[in-house]
C-alpha positions, 0 to 999 in steps of 0.5 A: 493571440489565440483566445483561451478556451472558455471554462463555461461549457454545456454537457457534451454529447458523446457519440460512439466514436468519442468513447475511445477518446475517454480511454486516451483522456484517462491515460493523459491525465495519469501521465500529464505527458503526451509522449508517455501517454502515447507510448502506453496507448501504443499510438503515435504522439501526433495521433494522441495530440489530435485526440487531445484537441478533439477532447478539448473541443468536446469538453470546452476546456483545455484539460492539460495546461503548462505546469507552473514549474515550466516543466510538463503539463498539469490537469485543469481544475475541470480535468481533475473533477472529470478524472475522479468521475471517469476512473470508476466508470472505466474500472466498471467497464473493464471489470464487465468485459474482463472477468467472468465468475467462472474463469478462475479455478485455483486447482488448474488456473495459470496465474502469477499474483503480484503482491506488495508488502514490507518485510513485516507483512511478508513474514506474517502472511506468506508462510501460511499462504505458501502452505495453502498454495503448495497443497493445491498441487497446481504448478501454474499458480505463483506469487511474487513479492516486491517492496512498497513504494508509496510514490506510485503504488496507487498507479501500479494497483490501478494498472494491474501491475500490483494485485494486493498491498499489505500495509498499516492503514495510515500508509495506504494511498487514498481511493483503495478498497481495504480490509483489516487483517490484524490489530495488535498492541506494541511491545518492547524488545530488549536483550535478555538479562537487561539491567532494567529487568523484565517489568513492563516499561513505564513512560518515564523509563521508556524515555530514558532508554536508547532506542532503535527506530524502524522506518522505511526511510531509515529515519531517526524520527518515526511513528513512535516519536509522534505518539510520544510528542502527543503525550508530552514526551520524547525519546533518544533514538541511537540507530535507525534501520529499514525493517525488523530483520536486524533488530534482534541482532542489534538489541541482543548485543547491546542495551538498546531497545526497540518497539515493535508490533506484538505479532512480530515480536521474537518471544521465543528467541534465546537472546532477547526478551519482550516486555509490555508498555505500561502506558497507553499507546496506539495499536498497530493495524495491518491492512490488505488493500486493492484497487476498486477496478479489481474488486470483481476479479475472481482470482483476486477474490480467491487470493484475498479470501486465502489471506483472510483465512491465513490470518484468522488461523495464525498463531497469536503469540502475544495473546498466549503471553498475555493469557488471551 
């Protein structure tokens, strides 16, 4: 029987020829699968297996071991610690050789930015950004939008498949750089001439109403219910939807109500009214996030600056309504 590799080890002595192995190790630890890692690295599986053997010898650790589930591989405790230290080092090296302070000119650059945002963030941010991009007159500068997927968002940001993510702070993956773009209160949307009137809604009244919940997974139990639970209350949710696009139509033709961040509330819609919550409630914070490896990318620095300026100059309907 083979003797297991010892977890006690001396600091490895890296040679120049060993440095490419660290790139392979990073991908191996991301994929936990030799076949997939070999495909990403554009090498054969036997060649990558040989590199893994060299890495095990170099660090005196198995690095990847059979998963307890019996399917696939899992990183060893040492490998997890090593990976956390290896990622920023490789990111810094990548930034050092990939970017130059003068290699992005928004007036002439050819580049497609890939952004992840839900419908709420997109509706607030993209119109102002579209005006700015069109004003440049540069046909080579473009942007794509995709829906968020929390299961692999951090990995897509790290790989450069996604440039920026817009989300509430509580839903952002760990390990990202982020900046707060906007913080707003929550308000309640109801049909015009609702039987309850236009007065701010109290906590007791709020809990007697029938609600529409907005959640990415269309769950009937969401963020609002967690906050109410902390206040010792609960509400009845009759309907759940994935985003805010259908809220006005639903609320405008029923007695259901929906709680939304004030910055997307339909204040000027003829079929609905917006009322304040007359009880303490957490605010909604919209954040912009990116991977540390792209922090020095001048193109993304330009894009992040545009986003911040768009938000700083955006109309604040809820502030006007409240006399702000």
